[in-house]
C-alpha positions in Angstrom: 0.0 0.0 0.0 2.9 2.3 0.6 3.9 2.1 -3.1 0.4 3.0 -4.1 0.2 5.9 -1.7 3.5 7.3 -2.9 2.4 7.0 -6.5 -0.9 8.8 -5.8 1.0 11.5 -3.8 3.4 12.0 -6.7 0.7 12.2 -9.3 -1.3 14.6 -7.0 1.8 16.8 -6.6 2.4 16.8 -10.4 -1.3 17.7 -11.1 -1.2 20.5 -8.5 1.9 21.9 -10.2 0.2 21.7 -13.6 -2.8 23.5 -12.2 -0.7 26.3 -10.9 0.9 26.7 -14.3 -2.5 26.7 -16.0 -3.7 29.3 -13.5 -0.8 31.6 -14.4 -1.6 31.2 -18.1 -5.2 32.1 -17.5 -4.5 35.3 -15.5 -4.7 37.4 -18.6 -7.6 36.8 -20.9 -6.9 38.0 -24.5 -9.0 40.8 -26.1 -11.4 39.7 -28.7 -12.5 42.0 -31.5 -13.9 41.6 -34.9 -11.3 39.7 -37.0 -8.7 39.7 -34.3 -7.8 37.6 -31.3 -9.6 34.5 -32.2 -6.5 32.3 -32.0 -5.6 33.7 -28.6 -9.1 33.3 -27.3 -9.2 29.7 -28.6 -5.9 29.0 -26.9 -7.2 30.5 -23.6 -10.3 28.4 -23.7 -8.3 25.3 -24.4 -6.2 26.1 -21.3 -9.3 26.6 -19.3 -10.6 23.2 -20.4 -7.3 21.6 -19.5 -7.5 23.3 -16.0 -10.9 21.8 -15.5 -9.6 18.3 -16.4 -6.6 18.7 -14.0 -8.9 20.0 -11.2 -11.1 16.9 -11.7 -8.0 14.7 -11.6 -6.8 16.3 -8.4 -10.1 15.6 -6.8 -10.0 12.0 -7.9 -6.4 11.6 -6.6 -7.4 13.1 -3.2 -10.3 10.8 -3.0 -8.1 7.8 -3.8 -5.6 8.8 -1.1 -8.5 9.0 1.4 -9.5 5.5 0.3 -6.0 4.3 1.0 -6.1 5.8 4.4 -9.6 4.3 5.1 -8.5 0.8 3.8 -11.1 0.9 1.0 -8.7 1.6 -1.9 -8.9 -0.9 -4.7 -12.6 -1.8 -4.1 -15.4 -0.7 -6.3 -17.4 2.1 -4.7 -20.6 0.7 -6.3 -20.6 -3.0 -5.8 -17.7 -3.5 -3.4 -15.7 -6.0 -5.5 -12.0 -5.7 -5.8 -10.9 -3.6 -8.8 -8.5 -5.5 -11.1 -4.9 -4.5 -10.4 -4.3 -3.8 -14.1 -7.1 -1.2 -14.1 -5.6 0.5 -11.0 -2.2 0.5 -12.7 -3.7 2.4 -15.6 -6.2 4.5 -13.6 -4.9 4.7 -10.0 -7.8 6.9 -8.9 -10.4 4.5 -10.3 -13.5 4.2 -8.1 -15.4 1.6 -10.0 -14.6 -1.9 -11.3 -14.8 -2.4 -15.0 -18.3 -3.8 -15.0 -19.7 -0.9 -12.9 -17.8 1.7 -15.0 -19.3 0.2 -18.2 -22.8 0.3 -16.7 -22.3 3.9 -15.7 -21.1 4.8 -19.2 -24.0 2.9 -20.8 -26.6 4.8 -18.7 -25.0 8.1 -19.5 -25.1 7.4 -23.2 -28.8 6.5 -22.9 -29.4 9.8 -21.1 -27.6 11.7 -23.8 -29.5 9.9 -26.5 -32.8 10.8 -24.9 -32.2 14.6 -25.1 -34.2 16.5 -27.7 -32.3 17.3 -30.8 
């Protein structure tokens, strides 16, 4: 468990550093006028989207560290079965086993397909 904890802490530290860099890049929003600034605004928006992804990753890593501390790391948060070690190797902050993750993805796709077009 110490190896897992160290890996999660390392990934969390790296993600927090990346978030700080992204925050610095987002401090100044480019001006946008007719025919000018579109490239800069697009770049700024891409940086903002990346920051949101990193923030989500930080939250997941923090939750995974809490599960390590509580002794629940590596177990599915939905059905309680053990998450396959290969899955955790690829996604160390995984909260669900493969089956539950697929079910969640399937239900989200159904919800998206039921939206009016």
